[in-house]
PAVEXLUM-976259 format. One record per residue: z, y, x of N, C-alpha, C in turn. Coordinates in steps of 0.02 Angstrom, whole numbers, plus 50000, padded with zeros to 5 digits. Layout:
// PAVEXLUM-976259
ZYXZYXZYX;...
//
This chain:
// PAVEXLUM-976259
500074994150045500055000250005500075006550041;500425006850099500375011950141499735013650166;499415007950184498625009350210498145012650158;498255011050110497925013450054497965020850046;498695022250044498895029150027498525034150089;498635031350150498365035450207497665036750193;497255030950174496505031750166496395037350102;496745036050049496665040950005496815047950012;497255048550061497465055950083496935058350118;496665053950166496165056250211495465057850172;495325054450127494695055550082494825062050047;495455061550021495535068349979495535074350026;495755074950074495805080750127494995082350151;494655076850154493935077450183493565080850122;493745078650063493365081250006493485088149986;494135090150002494265096950003494045101650052;493865099450105493575102750160492785104150145;492625099650122491885098650101491775103150043;492155104749998492215108149941492275115949959;492755117050007493025123450033492405125850067;491965122150089491355125350130490715125650083;490805123450032490175124149969489725118249986;490025113550006489535106550020489805102549957;489205101349928489225097449857489165088949884;489575085149852489495078249875489145074449801;488765069349804488605066449741489135061749715;489135061249665489795056549624489595049349616;488955046849632488855040149628488585037549695;488615031749712488285027449766487955031649832;488355035749866488105039249917487705033849961;487185035749989486785032050040486955034250110;486835030350159487055030150224486715038550245;486135039050226485745044650261485985051850228;486245051450173486665056850148487365059050179;487665052950183488355052950212488285056050284;487705053750321487675056550388487495063650389;487035065450346486875071550338487485078050328;487895074650280488425078950259488965079050324;489005073450364489375073350421489265077550475;488555076150483488365079950539488255088450521;488235090150464488245096750440488935099650449;489435096650428490045098050435490265100250509;490045095050548490125095950627489755101050657;489295104150625488785110050656488195106650695;488015099750678487405097050712486865097650659;486605103450657486145105350618485475100950612;485175099950677484595096950682484705089150650;485125086550670485375079950655485435079450578;485785084050551485805084450477485275085450438;484775088850453484035090150443483785083750432;483785079950491483375073950497483695068650437;484365067550436484545063250386484435066850310;484425072850299484305075050229483405073550225;483095074650268482425072650259482265065050251;482685060950289482645052950261482865052450198;483425054750180483635054450106483195055150061;482975062050069482445064450011481845061550008;481525057950070480925053950051481065047750031;481775044650042481875038450007482225038349933;482375043649903482585044849849482275048749785;481615050149798481225053949755481335052049679;481515045249672481615043249595482175044749558;482735048549603483435048849590483635056649581;483305060149540483335068049529484055071549541;484595067149515485235069949515485515069949596;485465065149620485605065249697485155070549740;484525070049721484135074349752484355082549750;484705083949689484935090149693485515091349741;485905087249753486415087949795486175088249864;485715084849886485355084349952484925091549957;484645093949914484285100849923484865106549919;485335105749871485785110749875486185111349957;486265105749980486725105450045486195108050103;485585105150094485005107250150484955114850139;484875119350080484875126150063485445129350105;486075125950104486575129750135486495128750211;486245122250235486075123250310485515127850333;485085129250292484545133350316484745140650312;485175141950269485645148850265485925149350321;486335144150351486635144650412486285146850464;485695143850461485165144450516484715151150513;484865154850449484575160950444483835158550427;483665153150407482985152450388482865153350312;482825159850292482895161550222482355159850183;481835158050191481275155250147481415149150135;481595143650193481765137750175482365135850132;482885140350144483495140350102483255142550037;482975146350017482815148449945482445141549918;482015140149952481475134349929482015128649903;482545126649954482875122049940483295123049875;483665128549876484055131149817483605129449747;483055131749757482595131449703482495123849675;482415120049728482295112549721482915109149685;483455111549709484195110149683484275111549606;484025118249589484055120049519483655115549485;483015114349504482555111649454482745103449454;482885100749509483055093049506483645091749469;484155096649459484785095049433484815094549358;484245096849317484155096849257484675101649211;484875100649157485095105149112485825107549137;486205102449168486785103949193486845105749273;486605112749279486495114049349486795120549369;487295120949338487735127049345487925128049421;488145123349458488365123049526487795126149560;487225123149558486565125249598486335131749575;486545134249513486335140649492486705144949529;487475144749534487915148349565487695148549639;487575143849680487415143949746486785148549761;486315146249717485705151149731485835158149714;486185160049655486265166749647486775171449693;487235167649726487605169549782487205170449844;486755166549853486105166849915485785172449889;485415173549830485035179049819485545185149820;486095185149815486535192149808486565193949887;486615189249930486715190850010486015192950031;485505191349995484815193150003484725200549982;485165202149940485005208349903484495208549851;484405203049820483945201649763484355202149701;484665207649692485145206649637484875205649565;484245207049542484075205049469483955197449465;483685195149517483635187449510484245183849526;484815187249550485385184549551485715184649491;485655189349451485945190949389485735185149349;485075183849343484785178949297485145172449317;485185170649380485595163549397486275164749374;486665170649376487325171049352487315170749271;486895171749242486765172649163486705164949156;486345160949184486365154249165486985150849181;487335152149229488095150049244488395151649186;488445156949162488905159149109488715155649042;488145153649034487925149948970488205143448983;488295140449032488485133149041489245133249052;489525138149090490265138449103490495145149075;490555146449029490765154349002491495155349032;491875151849046492535152349071492665152349154;492035152849188491955153149248492085160549282;492625162449295492645169249316492235171549373;492105167649422491655168349481491045171449460;490695168149407490135169649385490085177349365;490595179749328490555185649291490735191849356;491125189349405491315194749451490675195449488;490215189049503489745189649555489145194249518;489165192149443488605195949417488805202549409;489415204949411489755212049413489555215249468;489575212049527489405215449593488735216349601;488305212449572487535214149568487425219949525;487715220249467487655226449426487775233749459;488445232249496488715237949525488215240549588;487925235649621487415237949681486815239849645;486695239249581486025241149544486205247549514;486825250549513487085257049480487185256649406;487235251549387487515248949329488235248249311;488525253949319489285254349319489715250049249;489345252749189489615249649131489575242949123;489085240049140488925232649146489415229149188;489385232549253489845230149308490555229549284;490765235049250491465235349226491675229249173;491195228349129491085223349087491325216349112;490875214849165490985209049199491645208649242;491735212949279492475213049313492985212149262;492895215349200493525214049160493495206949135;493005204949122492985197249093493275192849143;493035194949211493245190449271493985190649274;494195195349270495045196749273495355194149224;495085194749165495455189749099495415182249129;494975179949150494875172549161495215171249222;495395175449276495815173649333496365170349323;496605164149364497225162249351497805166649367;498365165949340498865170649345499465165849388;
//
């Protein structure tokens, strides 16, 4: 029992570290290439991670749910490398392949677009997140920042107010 608890704690800590870094892991049957890509990405071995993502994507074209995870994480990797076009392309593919329940991928792409000062496009993604997750304060706050940067103070204030209402106390 003691060994199981240690493994459980280790897996829990690794999952928390991955989530804190914005890396999404698939919920079902991870394959070796994807596991290796995530591990390499977390260790900063970006070239190795890219090779593993490419292998995973080539061998899993029939499984769009897991493709979304790989595209999402590869988008984060390209953003870290400042390869903006490739990052955006991967975030787009993550949103497309995730299907209707794509709020995590919309949020990531919206944050990426915000960083790229593409505020109107980011707002569209945050709108999609709000439709799917109306109690997610981060979507309102991020959209509020976009409105603020566009000089739309009233809309920004509405979103900031809603984000504050949803904030944990």
